[in-house]
C-alpha positions in Angstrom: 181.4 34.4 72.3 179.6 30.8 72.6 176.5 30.0 71.6 175.3 29.7 75.4 176.8 32.7 76.3 175.1 34.6 73.5 171.8 33.1 74.4 172.2 34.1 78.3 173.2 37.8 77.2 170.1 37.6 75.0 167.9 36.6 77.6 169.5 39.0 79.7 168.7 42.3 77.7 165.3 40.8 76.7 164.5 40.9 80.5 166.0 44.0 80.8 164.1 45.9 78.4 160.9 44.8 79.5 161.9 45.6 83.1 162.1 49.3 81.9 158.7 49.1 80.0 156.5 46.3 78.5 156.6 48.7 75.0 159.8 49.0 73.2 158.5 51.0 70.2 155.1 52.8 69.2 153.3 50.9 66.4 154.4 51.3 63.0 154.2 50.5 59.4 157.5 49.6 57.6 158.2 51.2 54.5 159.6 48.7 51.1 161.3 52.2 50.0 163.6 52.0 53.0 164.9 48.4 52.8 167.2 49.0 50.5 168.9 45.5 50.1 165.5 43.8 49.5 164.4 46.5 46.5 167.6 45.7 45.0 166.8 41.8 44.9 163.9 42.8 42.3 165.6 41.6 39.6 164.3 38.5 37.2 161.3 38.5 39.6 157.8 37.3 38.2 156.0 39.2 41.3 156.4 42.9 42.0 157.2 43.5 45.5 154.6 45.6 46.5 152.9 42.4 45.0 154.6 40.0 47.2 153.8 42.1 50.0 149.8 42.4 49.3 150.4 38.3 48.7 152.3 37.4 51.6 150.2 40.1 54.3 146.7 38.8 52.5 147.5 34.6 53.2 149.2 36.1 57.1 145.6 37.1 57.6 143.8 33.9 56.7 146.1 31.4 57.8 144.2 32.6 61.5 142.0 30.3 61.2 141.1 29.7 64.7 140.6 31.7 68.3 143.7 30.7 69.7 146.8 32.9 71.0 149.2 30.0 71.1 149.0 29.9 67.5 150.4 32.9 66.1 150.9 32.1 62.1 153.6 33.8 60.1 153.7 33.4 56.3 155.9 34.0 53.5 156.5 33.1 49.5 159.2 31.8 47.1 159.6 32.1 43.8 160.5 29.1 42.1 161.2 28.0 38.6 158.0 25.7 38.8 155.9 28.4 40.8 155.3 29.4 43.9 156.0 27.9 46.9 154.0 29.3 50.3 155.8 28.7 53.8 154.0 29.0 57.2 154.9 28.6 60.5 153.7 28.5 64.4 154.8 29.9 67.7 156.1 27.2 69.0 157.9 25.9 72.6 159.1 23.0 71.1 159.4 21.3 68.1 156.3 19.7 66.1 153.6 20.9 68.2 151.8 23.0 65.4 151.7 20.1 62.7 147.9 19.4 62.8 147.5 23.3 63.0 149.4 23.9 60.0 147.9 20.9 58.4 144.3 22.4 58.3 146.1 26.0 57.3 147.9 23.6 54.5 144.3 22.4 53.4 142.9 25.5 53.1 145.5 27.2 51.1 146.0 24.3 48.6 142.0 24.9 47.9 142.0 28.4 47.6 144.9 28.0 44.7 143.4 25.1 42.8 140.2 26.9 42.3 142.5 29.9 41.4 144.1 27.5 38.7 141.0 26.1 37.4 141.2 25.6 33.0 137.4 26.7 32.5 137.8 30.3 32.7 135.1 32.6 34.9 134.3 35.9 35.4 136.2 37.7 38.3 132.7 38.0 40.4 132.1 34.1 39.7 135.7 33.5 40.9 135.4 35.6 43.7 132.5 34.0 45.3 134.4 30.8 45.0 137.5 32.2 47.0 135.4 33.6 49.2 133.2 29.8 50.4 136.6 28.5 50.5 137.8 31.1 52.9 134.8 31.0 55.2 135.2 27.4 55.2 138.7 27.2 56.7 138.1 30.4 58.8 134.9 29.7 60.0 136.0 29.3 63.9 138.2 32.5 63.6 134.6 34.2 61.8 132.5 33.5 64.4 134.5 34.7 66.9 135.6 37.9 65.3 131.5 38.1 64.6 131.1 37.4 68.6 128.7 33.9 67.9 130.9 32.4 70.1 131.4 34.8 73.1 134.7 35.0 75.4 135.1 37.4 78.3 132.8 40.7 78.8 131.7 41.0 75.2 128.5 41.7 74.2 126.5 40.3 71.3 127.3 41.7 68.1 123.5 42.4 67.2 123.7 44.6 70.8 126.2 47.0 70.2 124.9 47.2 66.5 121.5 48.2 68.1 122.7 50.6 70.4 124.4 52.5 68.1 121.7 52.8 65.4 119.5 53.7 68.0 122.1 56.5 68.9 122.6 57.6 65.3 119.2 57.8 64.9 119.3 61.1 67.2 121.2 62.8 64.8 120.3 64.8 61.5 120.4 62.3 58.8 122.8 62.6 55.4 123.3 59.7 52.4 126.3 58.1 54.9 124.1 58.1 57.4 121.1 56.5 55.7 123.1 54.2 53.9 124.8 52.7 57.5 120.9 52.8 59.2 119.9 50.8 56.3 123.0 48.0 56.1 123.0 48.0 59.7 119.7 47.0 60.0 120.2 44.4 57.3 123.2 43.1 59.0 120.9 42.7 62.1 118.9 40.7 60.4 121.3 38.2 58.8 123.0 37.9 62.4 119.6 37.0 64.1 119.0 34.3 60.7 122.3 33.0 61.5 122.1 33.1 65.1 118.6 30.9 64.9 120.0 28.6 62.5 123.5 27.4 64.2 120.8 27.1 67.4 118.7 24.5 65.4 121.6 22.8 63.5 125.1 23.2 64.3 126.4 20.3 62.3 125.0 21.8 59.3 128.1 23.7 57.9 127.3 24.4 54.3 124.1 25.7 55.3 125.5 28.3 57.7 128.6 29.2 55.3 126.2 30.6 53.1 124.5 32.7 55.9 128.1 33.5 57.0 129.1 34.7 53.7 125.6 37.4 53.3 126.9 38.6 56.9 130.9 39.2 55.1 129.1 41.1 52.6 127.5 43.3 54.6 130.0 44.1 56.7 131.9 44.9 53.6 129.5 47.1 52.3 129.7 48.8 55.7 133.3 49.5 55.8 133.1 51.3 52.3 130.8 53.6 53.9 133.3 57.3 53.2 132.5 58.9 56.2 132.1 55.8 59.0 135.1 56.3 60.7 134.0 59.8 61.2 130.5 58.7 62.7 131.6 55.8 64.9 134.7 57.8 66.4 133.7 61.5 66.3 129.7 61.8 65.8 128.6 58.2 68.3 131.4 57.2 69.9 131.6 60.2 73.0 128.3 59.3 73.7 128.8 55.5 74.0 130.5 53.4 76.6 134.5 53.8 75.9 135.4 52.0 73.0 132.3 50.3 71.8 132.5 52.1 68.5 136.2 51.9 68.2 135.6 48.1 68.6 132.6 48.3 66.5 134.8 49.7 63.8 137.8 47.4 64.4 135.5 44.7 64.1 133.9 45.8 60.6 137.2 46.3 59.1 138.4 43.1 60.1 135.1 41.0 59.0 135.1 43.2 55.6 139.0 41.8 55.2 137.8 38.8 54.3 135.7 39.9 51.8 139.1 42.1 50.2 141.1 38.8 50.7 139.1 37.1 48.4 139.3 40.2 45.7 142.9 40.2 46.3 143.9 36.6 45.6 141.3 37.0 42.4 142.9 40.4 41.1 146.6 38.8 41.9 145.8 35.4 40.0 145.0 37.1 36.8 147.9 39.1 37.1 150.2 36.3 37.5 150.0 33.1 35.9 153.1 31.7 38.2 150.1 31.5 40.6 148.8 29.2 39.5 151.5 26.4 40.1 151.5 27.4 43.7 152.3 24.7 46.6 152.3 25.3 50.6 155.0 23.8 53.0 154.6 23.9 57.0 157.4 24.7 58.5 158.9 23.5 61.9 162.1 23.5 63.6 164.1 20.6 64.4 164.6 19.3 68.5 168.2 21.2 68.0 166.5 24.6 67.8 165.3 24.2 71.0 167.8 23.4 73.4 168.1 25.1 77.0 170.8 26.6 78.8 172.8 24.8 81.6 171.0 26.0 84.4 173.7 27.4 86.5 174.6 30.1 83.6 171.6 31.3 84.0 172.3 33.1 88.1 172.9 37.4 87.6 172.2 40.0 89.3 170.5 42.9 88.0 172.4 45.7 89.9 175.8 44.3 88.2 174.3 44.2 85.0 173.7 47.9 85.0 177.1 48.8 86.5 178.2 47.2 83.8 176.2 48.8 81.3 177.2 51.9 82.7 180.6 51.6 82.9 181.1 50.1 79.1 178.9 52.6 77.6 180.5 55.8 80.1 177.4 56.9 81.3 176.6 58.7 84.7 173.4 57.1 85.4 172.3 57.4 89.5 171.5 54.0 89.6 169.5 54.6 93.6 167.2 57.3 91.4 166.7 54.8 88.2 165.3 52.0 90.6 162.7 55.0 92.3 161.6 56.0 89.0 161.4 52.5 87.6 158.9 51.6 90.5 160.4 48.1 90.3 162.5 45.7 92.3 165.3 43.1 91.2 162.6 40.3 92.3 160.6 40.9 89.4 163.6 41.7 87.0 164.6 38.2 87.9 160.9 36.4 87.6 160.9 37.9 84.4 164.4 36.6 83.5 163.5 32.7 84.9 160.3 33.4 82.3 162.7 33.8 79.8 164.7 30.8 80.2 162.1 28.6 81.2 159.4 29.0 79.1 160.6 30.3 75.5 158.8 30.4 72.9 160.2 30.8 69.0 157.9 32.8 67.0 156.6 32.5 63.5 158.7 34.9 61.9 161.8 33.9 63.5 161.4 30.0 62.7 160.6 31.4 58.7 164.1 32.9 59.0 166.0 30.1 60.6 164.1 27.7 57.9 165.4 30.1 55.0 168.7 30.3 56.4 169.0 26.2 56.1 167.1 25.8 52.5 168.9 29.0 50.7 167.2 29.7 47.1 167.8 32.0 44.4 164.7 33.9 45.0 164.2 34.0 48.5 161.3 35.7 49.9 161.8 39.2 50.7 158.8 39.7 53.1 157.1 37.7 55.9 154.1 38.7 57.6 152.0 37.3 60.2 148.7 36.8 60.8 149.3 39.7 63.9 151.6 43.0 63.9 155.0 41.6 64.5 156.5 42.0 68.0 159.2 44.5 69.1 162.0 41.8 69.2 161.0 40.1 65.7 160.8 43.2 64.1 164.3 44.6 65.4 165.8 41.1 64.8 164.5 40.6 60.9 165.2 44.7 60.4 168.8 43.9 61.8 169.4 41.2 59.6 168.0 43.1 56.5 167.4 40.5 53.8 163.6 40.7 54.5 161.2 43.5 55.4 158.4 43.0 58.5 155.3 45.2 57.5 153.9 46.5 61.1 155.0 45.9 64.6 152.7 46.4 67.4 155.5 47.5 69.7 155.2 45.2 72.5 158.2 43.1 74.2 157.3 39.5 75.6 159.5 38.2 78.3 159.5 34.9 76.6 160.5 35.6 73.2 163.4 33.5 72.2 165.7 32.5 69.1 166.4 29.5 68.1 169.8 27.3 69.9 171.0 26.9 66.6 171.6 28.6 63.4 171.4 32.4 62.4 174.3 33.1 64.1 175.9 36.0 62.1 173.0 38.2 63.1 172.4 36.8 66.7 175.8 38.3 68.1 175.0 41.9 66.3 171.8 41.4 68.3 172.9 41.0 71.5 174.6 44.4 70.9 171.4 46.1 69.5 169.6 45.0 72.3 172.3 46.8 74.5 172.0 50.1 72.8 168.1 50.2 73.1 168.5 49.7 76.9 171.0 52.1 77.6 169.0 54.8 75.2 165.9 53.6 77.1 168.1 54.1 80.2 169.2 57.1 79.4 166.1 58.8 78.7 164.9 57.4 81.9 167.4 59.1 83.6 166.8 62.8 81.9 162.8 62.9 81.6 161.9 59.8 83.8 159.3 57.0 82.7 156.9 57.3 80.3 153.1 55.5 80.8 152.7 53.9 77.6 148.8 51.4 76.7 149.4 48.4 75.3 148.5 48.6 71.8 146.4 46.3 69.6 148.3 43.1 68.5 146.2 42.7 65.1 145.4 45.5 63.4 143.7 46.1 60.0 143.0 49.9 59.3 144.4 53.0 61.4 141.5 53.2 63.5 141.7 56.1 66.5 140.8 54.7 70.1 139.7 57.8 72.2 136.4 58.9 73.3 134.5 60.7 76.5 131.7 59.4 77.3 128.8 61.5 78.5 127.5 61.8 82.2 124.3 60.9 82.4 121.6 60.3 85.5 119.9 57.4 85.8 117.6 56.2 88.3 117.7 54.3 91.0 118.1 50.3 91.7 117.1 48.2 93.8 119.9 45.8 94.1 123.8 46.5 93.5 127.4 44.6 93.3 130.1 47.4 94.4 133.9 46.6 93.8 136.6 49.2 94.9 139.9 48.7 94.3 143.3 51.0 95.5 145.8 50.2 93.1 149.6 51.8 94.6 153.0 52.8 93.5 155.5 50.5 93.9 157.5 52.2 97.2 154.1 53.0 99.3 153.1 50.9 101.6 149.1 51.2 100.8 147.4 48.2 101.4 146.0 47.5 97.9 142.3 46.2 98.7 139.2 45.3 96.5 136.0 44.8 97.9 133.0 43.4 96.5 129.4 44.6 98.5 125.6 43.9 98.4 123.5 46.4 99.8 121.9 46.5 103.4 118.4 48.2 102.4 116.2 46.9 100.0 114.5 49.9 98.6 117.1 52.5 99.5 120.0 50.8 98.2 123.1 51.7 99.9 126.6 49.9 99.9 130.0 51.1 101.7 132.8 51.3 99.3 135.7 50.3 101.8 139.1 50.5 101.6 141.8 49.6 103.6 144.8 52.0 103.8 147.6 51.7 106.0 149.9 54.5 104.3 153.2 55.9 105.2 153.9 57.5 102.0 151.2 60.0 100.9 153.0 61.4 98.0 152.8 58.0 96.1 150.6 57.7 93.4 147.4 55.5 94.0 144.2 54.7 92.2 140.9 54.6 93.6 138.3 52.7 90.9 135.0 51.7 92.0 132.8 49.5 89.6 129.2 49.4 90.7 126.6 47.1 89.5 123.0 47.8 90.1 120.4 45.8 89.5 116.6 45.7 89.6 113.4 42.7 89.5 111.6 45.0 87.5 114.0 47.2 85.3 116.4 45.7 82.8 118.7 48.5 83.0 122.4 47.6 84.8 125.5 50.7 85.5 128.6 50.7 86.4 131.0 53.5 87.8 134.8 54.4 87.9 136.1 56.9 89.7 140.0 58.0 90.8 141.6 59.8 93.5 144.9 60.9 94.2 146.9 59.0 97.3 146.3 62.4 98.8 142.7 62.5 98.5 142.8 58.8 100.2 144.4 60.4 103.2 141.5 62.9 103.7 139.0 59.8 103.3 141.2 58.1 106.2 138.8 58.2 109.7 135.8 59.4 107.2 132.4 57.3 107.4 132.5 54.7 104.8 130.8 56.2 101.2 127.3 55.9 100.7 125.8 54.8 97.3 122.6 55.7 96.6 120.8 57.1 93.3 123.8 58.0 90.6 123.1 62.1 91.1 124.4 60.7 95.2 127.6 58.9 94.1 128.9 62.3 92.3 128.2 64.0 95.6 129.5 61.5 97.9 132.8 61.3 95.7 133.3 64.8 95.6 133.5 65.3 99.3 136.5 62.9 98.9 137.8 65.1 95.9 137.2 62.4 93.4 137.2 62.9 89.8 134.0 64.9 89.6 132.9 63.1 85.7 131.2 59.8 87.0 130.2 57.9 83.9 126.9 56.1 84.3 126.5 53.9 81.3 122.7 51.5 80.3 122.7 48.5 79.3 119.5 46.6 78.0 119.2 42.6 78.2 116.6 40.5 77.4 114.7 39.6 80.7 115.0 41.4 83.9 118.4 41.7 85.8 118.8 39.4 89.2 121.9 39.1 91.7 122.2 35.1 91.3 124.8 34.4 88.8 124.5 31.5 87.1 127.4 29.3 86.7 126.9 28.8 83.2 127.4 32.6 82.0 131.1 31.6 83.3 133.8 33.6 81.0 135.2 30.7 78.7 138.6 31.4 80.0 138.4 28.0 81.4 142.2 27.0 81.0 143.2 29.9 83.7 140.3 29.7 86.0 138.5 25.9 85.6 141.3 24.6 87.9 141.1 27.6 90.3 139.5 26.5 93.3 135.8 28.4 93.9 136.2 30.7 97.3 133.0 31.4 99.7 132.4 34.0 101.5 129.7 33.8 104.0 126.9 36.8 104.6 128.1 39.5 106.9 131.5 38.2 106.5 134.7 39.4 104.8 137.4 37.6 103.3 140.9 37.9 102.4 142.7 36.8 98.8 145.7 37.7 98.0 146.8 38.4 95.1 150.4 39.0 93.6 150.5 43.0 93.2 147.6 43.9 95.8 145.2 41.8 98.0 141.7 41.4 96.9 139.0 42.1 100.0 135.3 40.8 99.7 132.9 41.4 102.0 129.1 39.8 101.4 125.8 41.5 103.1 122.4 40.6 102.1 119.4 43.0 102.4 116.7 39.8 102.4 117.1 38.4 106.5 115.3 35.0 105.0 118.4 34.0 102.7 120.8 31.8 104.2 123.7 32.1 101.1 127.3 33.0 100.4 128.9 34.3 97.2 131.0 32.3 95.3 134.3 33.9 93.9 137.4 32.7 91.7 141.0 35.0 91.1 143.7 34.1 89.2 146.9 35.9 87.7 146.8 34.7 84.0 149.9 33.2 82.9 152.1 34.9 80.0 150.1 33.3 77.3 146.6 33.7 78.5 147.5 37.4 79.3 148.3 38.0 75.3 145.0 36.1 75.0 142.7 38.5 76.4 144.7 41.3 75.2 144.1 41.5 71.9 141.6 43.6 71.6 138.9 41.6 72.2 137.9 41.6 75.9 138.2 44.7 78.2 141.1 44.9 80.4 141.1 47.4 83.2 144.5 49.2 83.2 145.4 49.8 86.7 148.3 51.9 86.2 147.1 54.3 83.6 143.7 54.4 85.0 141.9 57.6 84.6 137.9 57.8 84.3 136.4 55.2 82.6 133.1 53.2 82.0 132.3 49.6 81.4 128.7 47.8 80.1 129.1 44.4 82.2 126.1 42.8 80.5 125.6 39.5 81.7 129.0 39.0 82.5 130.2 38.0 85.5 133.9 38.1 85.3 135.9 41.5 85.6 139.8 41.6 84.2 142.5 44.2 85.7 146.2 44.5 84.8 148.5 45.9 87.1 152.1 46.4 87.4 152.4 44.1 83.7 150.3 41.2 85.2 146.6 40.4 84.5 144.2 39.3 86.7 140.6 37.6 86.9 138.2 37.8 89.1 135.5 35.4 88.5 131.9 35.5 90.2 129.9 32.8 91.0 126.0 32.1 92.6 124.9 32.8 95.6 124.3 29.2 96.6 122.9 28.2 99.8 124.8 26.5 102.5 125.2 22.5 102.5 125.2 23.1 98.3 
């Protein structure tokens, strides 16, 4: 098979796997013991395999110096006679586009290893302090993002989260671990406040800010060492809080504490292996030949013919019509994915290192390749098939824009095409027998095995004077239900009511559908806000046909009205706290930081007492704006957009909350001061951005 044909076959199989489901496998760790060729390569090495894995994973974590989804980095370590060579690479669409970023990582690594190689002996504690300061200086931007000093999207400030959890924990009977958490969380709150004051006063004073960050990381490390921390947050406190609040807190604690752990790991390894005192860093980039594209005429093929070909080759009895119905995805979507693979490819950092190592073989090649995020399904599958290197972990996601270099890796390349076919056939067999299994996208980056599953309590709340409501109906692909989102404001000032309207014209009432209601309540005299999400089936939508619009009043009224239409009886009402009274005026300065996705999108305006329709890819957005104040003469500003693959990767890394409409159950969310909602439907991410209520003529 020629290189062109191999590339096309590989792209077809990747698109087919993505068509069958975005998750290739569940998140998993790879065991060293399972990699026999790698274990045999352990002879005459200075570094043990376990310590090479520890060093590589540590450096990979530290190589993420900025919060940039386009700069996923990978690291490997090679022993030479003269010392150790650290190789770093970053995801790339073309040659040399990662050079400045990798140069900055190299500079940080070189400082770390120079410090570890100092001739003047110092204690381990002093050496740790020196390393953590270099790490903070190197990773300052990423640390500030993780600690939410630079806020993005819907994320609450970390102090707000800590205070909420601390307040809830105070309701419990105290034991030693809870008392220690209460003490340390108060220390952390004070240190975060101190940092934010200094940041506001003099953001250019990096030396002073780094000293304060050092104290903050030290406190996170102390909190992470509380023996029952996971149990307290996930089992005791989590069910009483907003969904995922405690799990996200635990994840952030572990990640920020990991900077401290990384510094200790480097100190320990440097004291064990003198060879690390002679370490250099090499940025790895592919040349132009690796980024070639196949001729356009070779890209055309039909999904149905491809499935028939596989059915014949593997002697299966698939009912292709039945498979299409089960997958609820059409050929057009498959074609879009295939074109995205071939027109917007990206060579992942792990594959670039593999390509480089093949071109520059050594007597003691690396045995471990690790990235700052867990490896994707395709990187893990290709490197496992290659057999000479191990990947510590995979999150199991399939990225349709993944590709191999145009040159090199020829032996594994041909085998990989057949391996992808085999995986696709196995999955088709399972779908044929059992149907499609719904999966929730896993986190791409993990430090610990923090389980994420909490059930919020249903609490009644006081009536609020002003509301903004959103209702969405999401339907299956075979249904002719018209999907809709409605934004409404109540018509009466003291007894707030809003009709939650969906425009439905369904002929297939057996199709699965989900209705989501997001209700934001604000009061000029109260700092509380709540949000409600609920779910109903297509048959329940049918019962709602011809009925009066759902009336939204007090929280208890919501539950009773929704129950009339068969909605899930557990409506979740969550309370948030702000520093000032809420209002319905949304300043543009509060918009999300996703300027790349919405910055160039024009604002739409919705006149009072009117409805506007905006077409999104898999559903329609309907906005109806009314006002209770007869003296106002204003319009609502709104932006909507489907995110690109790269932008979608950035918001699904665990930092932003995204409503998955394909697997939605009853949920709750704290909006805080954010005026942006992110939703996922049929593999696409959509952003709804709310602007000011502006006067005419502005």
